[in-house]
C-alpha positions, 0 to 999 in steps of 0.5 A, spaced: 079 880 719 083 884 713 089 881 709 094 885 713 091 882 719 092 874 716 098 876 713 100 878 721 098 872 724 101 867 718 108 871 720 107 870 727 105 862 727 112 862 722 116 864 728 117 872 725 118 878 730 114 884 728 118 890 729 117 898 728 121 901 723 120 909 721 113 908 723 112 902 719 112 894 720 117 890 719 118 883 720 125 879 722 126 872 720 127 867 725 133 864 722 137 869 719 135 875 723 134 879 717 129 884 717 124 885 711 117 889 709 111 885 711 109 883 703 116 880 703 116 876 709 110 873 707 112 871 700 118 868 704 114 864 708 109 862 703 114 859 697 119 856 703 125 861 701 131 860 704 132 865 709 140 866 708 138 869 701 137 876 702 132 879 697 133 885 693 130 891 694 125 890 689 123 882 692 128 879 687 134 875 689 
């Protein structure tokens, strides 16, 4: 199992929904409904970020 597979499982366990957008996987936050790239979604889950505060395009708030 590679790193992306582990991240996918982590997001699924946290209740995030995987979607396809322009051929890439993105993830819908189960609380806010906002969609994020996988890397940002994983960071939010791991850091316990407030789901109502969207990350900027570079991952900052």
